[in-house]
C-alpha positions in Angstrom: 4.5 -11.4 11.5 0.9 -9.5 11.2 -0.7 -10.0 7.8 0.0 -7.4 5.1 -1.6 -7.0 1.9 -2.5 -10.0 0.2 -3.0 -10.4 -4.2 -5.6 -10.7 -5.3 -6.5 -9.6 -9.2 -6.8 -6.3 -10.4 -9.3 -3.9 -12.4 -8.7 -4.6 -15.5 -6.9 -8.4 -16.2 -3.5 -7.7 -15.5 -0.9 -9.1 -13.5 1.1 -7.4 -11.4 3.8 -5.0 -12.2 7.3 -5.4 -10.6 9.7 -2.7 -10.9 13.0 -2.4 -9.1 14.2 1.0 -6.4 16.2 2.2 -4.5 15.7 2.7 -0.4 15.9 5.1 1.8 17.7 5.2 5.6 16.7 3.7 8.1 14.2 1.7 6.6 12.0 -1.7 7.6 10.1 -2.8 4.6 8.2 -5.9 4.4 5.8 -7.7 1.7 2.9 -6.3 1.3 3.5 -3.1 2.7 2.1 0.1 1.4 5.6 2.6 0.0 5.3 5.9 -1.6 8.2 7.5 -3.7 10.4 9.7 -1.6 13.4 11.8 -2.5 13.5 9.5 -6.1 13.9 6.3 -3.4 11.3 4.4 -1.5 9.8 4.8 2.2 7.4 2.9 4.4 3.7 4.6 4.0 2.4 6.9 6.7 -1.0 9.1 7.0 -1.9 11.3 4.6 0.4 10.0 2.1 0.9 13.2 -0.6 -0.9 13.1 -3.7 1.3 11.5 -6.5 4.1 10.1 -3.6 2.2 6.0 -3.7 4.0 3.8 -5.6 2.4 0.6 -5.0 2.9 -2.8 -2.4 6.6 -4.1 -1.6 7.3 -7.6 -3.0 10.7 -8.2 -1.3 11.9 -7.6 3.3 14.3 -5.3 3.8 15.9 -3.5 6.5 18.5 -0.6 6.2 20.5 2.4 8.7 23.0 3.6 6.3 21.5 2.4 2.7 24.0 1.5 0.1 23.2 1.0 -3.8 22.7 -2.1 -3.5 19.6 -1.6 -1.6 17.1 -2.0 -3.4 12.9 -3.4 -3.6 11.0 -4.6 -5.7 7.5 -3.1 -5.8 3.8 -3.4 -8.0 3.9 -0.2 -8.9 0.2 -1.3 -11.2 -2.6 0.9 -10.1 -5.0 -1.6 -11.4 -3.9 -4.6 -8.7 -6.2 -5.4 -5.7 -5.3 -6.6 -2.4 -6.8 -7.9 -0.1 -6.7 -5.3 3.3 -6.6 -5.5 6.9 -8.6 -2.5 8.8 -9.0 -1.0 12.1 -11.5 1.3 13.7 -15.2 1.0 14.5 -17.2 0.6 11.7 -17.5 -0.9 8.6 -15.4 0.4 5.3 -18.0 1.0 2.3 -16.9 0.4 -1.2 -16.1 3.3 -3.4 -15.1 4.9 0.5 -11.2 5.9 0.4 -9.3 5.2 3.8 -5.9 6.6 5.1 -3.7 4.2 6.8 -4.0 2.6 10.1 -1.3 2.7 12.7 0.8 0.1 9.9 1.6 0.2 7.1 -0.4 -2.2 5.9 -3.8 -1.7 7.9 -6.8 0.9 6.7 -8.8 3.2 10.0 -12.2 3.1 8.5 -12.9 6.0 11.1 -9.9 8.2 9.2 -11.2 9.5 5.6 -9.0 12.8 5.7 -6.0 11.9 3.5 -7.4 8.6 1.7 -5.8 6.9 -0.7 -7.3 3.6 0.4 -10.2 2.6 -1.1 -12.8 -0.2 -1.2 -13.8 -2.3 -3.9 -15.3 -5.2 -3.0 -15.3 -8.6 -0.1 -15.8 -6.8 2.8 -15.4 -9.6 5.5 -16.4 -7.5 9.4 -16.1 -11.3 10.3 -12.1 -11.1 9.6 -11.8 -7.6 9.8 -10.4 -7.3 5.7 -11.6 -5.2 2.6 -10.6 -5.7 -1.3 -8.8 -2.4 -1.8 -6.8 -0.2 -4.5 -3.7 2.7 -3.6 -4.9 5.8 -5.3 -2.5 9.2 -5.1 0.1 7.1 -7.1 3.6 8.6 -8.4 2.7 5.8 -11.6 -1.7 6.2 -12.3 -3.8 4.9 -15.0 -3.6 6.8 -18.2 
């Protein structure tokens, strides 16, 4: 299985904040995938997620066809959570820049800043193509 996002700490010393949410129909989500809130349920994230829709990082695996009330997952909704994330594309991510999702819900694209909601906060490793990031455009943002 591909390497998903890995929790690294937080901007303010807090821990992950896990909350449970129902999942939409036709979803394949793995722990470490970025998820969004769509029609009050969780869906896998995609490019250029609309502002205010990014929910966080899944902490549960789930596959749904026709979702039931029992189809729920835990999601880290802490906007201060820092995750190590794989990147793709030519170039080196710059600290402070926001990038858009890559070809999967666990990579970001250093050549795409349009609609970017994945902000690099440090530890850029060009050998392993990973960087520490936070997620922006969240449903539950910092006050």
